[in-house]
C-alpha positions in Angstrom: 278.8 167.0 -11.0 278.9 168.6 -14.3 280.6 167.0 -17.5 283.9 169.3 -16.4 284.0 170.1 -12.7 287.1 171.6 -10.8 288.0 171.1 -6.9 290.3 172.7 -5.1 291.4 169.3 -3.5 290.3 165.6 -5.3 291.1 162.6 -3.0 291.3 159.2 -4.8 290.2 156.9 -2.5 287.1 157.1 0.2 288.9 154.2 2.5 290.2 155.3 5.9 292.9 157.3 5.3 291.2 159.2 2.2 287.8 159.9 3.9 289.7 160.7 7.1 291.5 163.7 5.2 288.5 164.8 3.6 286.9 164.8 6.9 289.8 166.7 8.5 289.5 169.6 6.0 285.7 169.9 6.6 284.7 173.8 6.9 287.8 175.1 5.3 288.2 177.0 2.4 288.6 174.1 0.2 286.5 172.7 -2.4 287.0 168.8 -2.3 286.0 166.2 -4.1 286.0 162.6 -2.5 286.0 160.0 -5.4 285.5 156.4 -5.0 284.8 153.4 -7.4 281.6 152.1 -5.2 280.1 152.9 -2.3 281.5 151.0 0.9 279.4 147.8 2.1 279.0 147.3 5.9 279.3 143.8 7.1 276.0 142.5 9.0 277.8 141.0 12.0 281.3 141.5 13.4 284.0 142.9 10.9 287.2 140.6 11.0 289.3 143.6 9.8 289.6 145.5 13.2 292.5 148.0 13.6 294.0 149.1 17.2 293.9 152.9 17.5 296.4 154.5 19.0 295.4 157.5 21.6 296.8 159.8 19.1 294.4 158.9 16.3 291.7 158.7 18.9 292.0 162.5 19.0 292.3 162.9 15.4 288.9 161.3 14.6 287.3 163.1 17.4 288.7 166.1 15.4 287.4 164.7 12.3 283.7 164.3 13.7 283.6 160.4 13.5 284.8 159.1 16.9 281.5 160.4 18.9 279.6 158.3 16.3 281.0 155.2 16.7 278.9 152.8 18.5 280.9 152.6 21.9 279.1 149.5 23.0 281.6 147.9 19.8 284.9 149.2 20.9 287.5 147.6 23.4 290.0 149.2 24.9 293.7 147.2 25.1 294.6 148.0 28.6 297.5 145.8 28.8 299.7 143.7 26.2 301.3 140.3 27.0 303.8 139.3 24.7 305.6 135.7 24.6 308.6 134.6 22.4 309.1 131.3 20.9 311.8 129.8 23.7 310.6 131.4 26.8 310.7 134.8 26.4 308.1 137.1 27.8 307.2 140.8 27.9 304.2 142.4 29.6 303.4 146.0 29.8 300.4 148.2 30.6 298.6 151.5 29.9 299.0 152.4 33.4 302.8 152.2 33.1 302.6 155.4 30.6 299.8 157.1 32.4 297.3 156.4 29.5 293.5 155.1 29.8 294.6 152.3 27.2 297.2 151.3 25.1 295.1 151.6 22.2 291.4 151.0 21.2 290.0 148.1 19.1 287.6 149.0 16.2 286.1 147.3 13.4 287.2 148.7 9.9 283.9 149.0 8.3 282.6 150.7 11.5 285.2 153.5 11.1 284.4 153.9 7.2 280.7 154.3 8.0 281.1 157.0 9.9 283.6 158.6 8.3 281.6 158.2 4.8 278.6 159.6 6.6 280.7 162.6 8.2 282.1 163.8 4.6 278.3 163.3 3.2 277.0 165.9 5.5 279.9 168.5 4.6 278.7 171.1 2.3 282.4 172.1 0.9 282.6 168.2 0.6 281.3 166.5 -3.1 281.1 162.4 -2.7 281.6 161.1 -6.7 280.7 157.7 -6.4 280.6 155.2 -8.2 283.1 156.4 -10.5 285.7 154.8 -12.7 288.9 156.8 -13.1 290.5 156.5 -16.7 293.5 158.9 -16.9 295.2 161.1 -14.9 297.6 164.1 -16.4 299.3 166.8 -14.4 299.6 170.0 -15.6 301.4 173.4 -14.6 298.0 174.9 -13.5 296.2 171.9 -12.5 295.6 167.9 -12.6 292.6 166.9 -14.8 291.4 163.5 -14.3 289.2 162.0 -16.7 286.2 159.3 -15.8 285.4 156.2 -17.7 281.9 157.8 -18.4 283.8 160.8 -20.0 283.5 163.2 -17.2 286.7 165.6 -16.8 287.6 166.5 -13.3 290.3 169.1 -12.8 291.9 169.9 -9.0 294.6 172.1 -8.0 296.1 169.1 -5.6 295.3 165.5 -6.4 295.6 162.9 -2.8 296.4 159.3 -4.1 294.3 157.4 -0.9 293.5 154.4 -2.9 295.6 151.7 -1.3 298.9 149.5 -1.6 298.2 149.1 -5.5 297.6 152.7 -6.1 296.3 153.4 -9.4 297.1 157.6 -8.7 300.8 156.7 -7.9 300.9 154.6 -11.1 299.4 157.4 -13.1 302.1 159.7 -11.7 304.7 157.1 -12.6 306.2 157.1 -9.0 308.0 153.6 -8.4 307.5 151.5 -5.5 309.6 148.6 -4.0 307.5 146.2 -3.1 308.9 143.1 -1.1 306.6 140.4 -0.6 306.8 138.6 3.1 305.5 135.2 1.7 302.6 135.4 4.2 299.0 135.8 4.6 297.7 137.4 7.6 294.7 135.4 8.7 292.1 137.3 10.6 288.8 136.1 12.6 286.5 136.6 15.2 285.6 134.3 18.2 283.8 133.9 21.2 286.1 133.1 24.1 285.2 131.0 27.4 287.4 132.8 29.6 287.2 136.7 29.9 290.4 138.7 28.3 290.3 141.6 30.8 291.3 144.0 28.2 294.2 142.2 27.7 296.0 141.9 24.1 297.9 138.8 23.7 301.0 138.2 20.8 303.2 135.1 20.4 306.4 135.0 18.1 305.6 131.5 17.3 307.9 129.3 15.1 305.1 129.4 12.5 304.7 133.2 12.6 303.0 135.7 14.9 299.3 134.8 16.1 298.1 137.8 17.9 294.6 138.1 20.0 293.0 141.6 20.2 290.4 142.3 22.8 286.7 142.6 21.6 283.6 143.7 23.8 282.1 141.3 25.9 284.1 137.7 25.9 285.2 138.0 22.2 288.4 138.7 20.3 289.6 139.3 16.7 292.9 137.2 15.6 295.7 138.2 13.2 298.0 135.5 12.4 300.9 136.2 10.0 302.2 133.1 8.8 304.1 131.5 6.0 301.4 131.0 3.2 301.2 127.1 3.1 300.4 127.1 6.7 298.1 130.1 5.9 295.9 127.7 3.5 296.1 124.9 5.4 294.6 127.0 8.6 291.9 128.4 6.1 291.0 125.3 4.8 290.0 123.8 8.2 286.5 123.3 9.4 285.1 126.1 11.7 285.7 123.7 14.7 289.1 122.3 13.5 290.2 126.3 13.0 289.0 127.6 16.6 291.0 124.8 18.1 294.2 125.1 16.1 293.8 129.2 17.2 293.1 128.3 21.0 296.1 125.6 20.7 298.5 127.8 19.3 297.4 130.3 22.1 298.0 128.4 24.8 294.5 127.9 25.9 295.0 131.4 27.5 290.9 132.5 26.9 289.9 128.7 27.2 287.8 127.4 24.2 287.0 129.4 21.4 283.9 129.5 18.9 284.4 131.0 15.4 282.1 133.9 14.6 282.2 134.0 11.0 284.4 132.5 8.4 288.2 133.4 8.4 289.8 135.5 5.9 293.6 135.9 4.4 295.4 138.8 2.9 299.0 138.9 1.5 301.8 140.7 3.5 304.7 142.8 1.7 306.7 145.5 2.4 306.5 149.0 0.3 309.0 151.7 0.1 308.9 154.8 -2.0 311.5 157.5 -2.7 309.0 160.1 -2.7 305.4 160.1 -1.7 304.9 163.8 -3.6 305.1 165.5 -6.8 304.1 168.4 -8.1 300.1 168.8 -7.5 300.2 165.1 -5.9 300.8 163.8 -2.4 300.2 160.2 -1.5 298.9 159.0 2.0 297.9 155.7 3.7 298.7 152.3 2.0 299.5 154.3 -1.4 302.6 155.6 0.3 303.6 152.8 2.7 303.0 149.2 3.7 304.2 147.5 6.9 304.0 144.5 8.4 301.0 144.1 10.8 302.9 142.5 13.9 302.9 146.1 15.5 299.4 147.2 14.4 300.9 150.7 13.3 299.5 150.2 9.5 296.3 152.6 9.7 297.7 154.4 12.3 300.4 155.4 9.8 297.8 156.3 7.5 295.7 158.9 9.7 298.7 160.5 10.9 299.3 161.3 7.2 296.2 162.5 6.7 296.3 164.7 10.0 299.6 166.2 8.7 298.5 166.9 5.0 295.6 168.6 6.7 297.5 170.5 9.2 300.0 171.7 6.2 296.9 172.8 4.0 294.7 174.5 6.5 297.9 176.6 7.6 298.2 177.8 4.0 297.8 181.0 3.3 294.9 181.7 1.0 297.2 183.1 -2.0 299.1 180.0 -1.9 298.9 177.0 -4.3 297.9 174.0 -2.5 299.5 171.9 -5.4 302.7 173.9 -5.1 305.6 171.1 -4.4 307.6 173.2 -1.8 304.2 173.0 0.0 304.1 169.5 -0.6 307.7 168.4 0.7 306.8 170.0 4.4 304.5 167.2 4.2 306.9 164.5 3.3 309.6 165.8 5.7 307.2 166.0 8.4 305.9 162.2 7.8 309.4 160.4 7.3 311.0 160.2 10.3 307.8 157.9 11.7 307.2 156.2 8.9 311.1 155.1 8.5 310.9 154.1 12.2 308.0 151.9 12.0 308.8 150.3 8.9 312.4 149.6 9.8 311.4 148.3 13.2 308.2 145.9 11.9 310.3 144.4 9.7 313.4 143.7 12.1 311.1 142.3 14.0 309.6 140.2 11.3 313.0 139.1 10.2 314.4 138.3 13.7 311.5 136.0 14.8 310.7 134.6 11.5 311.1 130.5 11.1 314.3 131.1 8.9 315.9 132.8 12.2 315.4 129.5 14.7 318.9 129.2 15.7 318.7 132.7 17.5 315.7 131.9 19.7 317.6 131.9 22.9 319.3 135.2 22.1 316.2 136.8 21.0 314.1 135.7 23.8 316.8 136.6 26.4 316.5 140.3 24.5 312.7 140.2 25.1 313.2 139.0 29.2 315.8 141.6 29.5 313.8 144.5 28.3 310.6 143.3 30.4 313.2 143.7 33.5 314.2 147.1 32.6 311.1 149.6 33.7 312.4 152.5 31.6 312.7 150.1 28.4 309.1 148.6 29.0 307.9 151.9 29.4 309.5 152.8 25.8 307.8 149.8 24.5 304.5 150.5 26.3 304.8 153.9 24.3 305.9 152.4 20.9 302.8 150.3 21.1 300.5 153.0 22.3 301.8 155.0 19.1 303.5 157.8 21.5 307.2 157.2 19.9 
């Protein structure tokens, strides 16, 4: 890249959302820059950060050219989901109920990141700018202008902020974000299990948070335990054997004895709302645009659908239109508003309903769970919500 370079579209952040947008625009008329601070690193073993990819986003990753290159031996379908409340509530639904092969596919974050990166690297209309440290960003009438720490200058008709919940691009554009910490950590880890999971995902709404077992290939699972910070730190301080025993006990020993594959990790959970995700010559996608509680597993699915919708809007744009025009970008914002609001409010509502401070409502919320499980249309609707189809 020369000292001064112009792109039609500059994507800042080559994580899953940003890289998928670049790949969705491969072969288009747009010249695209994909900027990342440092090249992604791939873990040698199973990645503890995994995602439940919805059927709609499997199709999107196929369109991006990445899904076919993923190792099928490291992907597990979720064919059934069993949810338990903290006072006897039970809810079970399956892919069969809504005519799907799977409710979701469990995929390692690093595996998707690697394939999207390699797919982008092979495209003639995409230039990877990495390593690169952004220094300043200004938005003019005719272009956005970004300066890197090494003095290089980049201009673009449109800048896409895909740089995460602490988005530097969003800050530079002075778009305010309302952040509300949950006071919880998401504790993640992978295990081998003594009993087969048969493609079932388990979720327990407990007095100490929400625990999920997600199936991995073979007799393996990945867990996410969303729990108050003090309890999370207690879990993270346990020995591998004690931690595995605690997780097995919390999961009612459904899969027998667990054995930890790698040290667990924890990350803070918070809700983020923005009044606007676009501005002249700017669009935000993924965690730069929204952050939701992980109990529904919809976080990265929202990011992929942001990328899909923005790509569709840009690909449909006549050649004479400016891709950074605010009227164009507002169409993207309107198209994403309903799903983002629905997922955010539903997951936040569930988190509030089942958090420890709401323990006196245990009988009511568990009765509601049992009622939902007893009404086939409602149970089917919940299955479709779990699959990202609502």
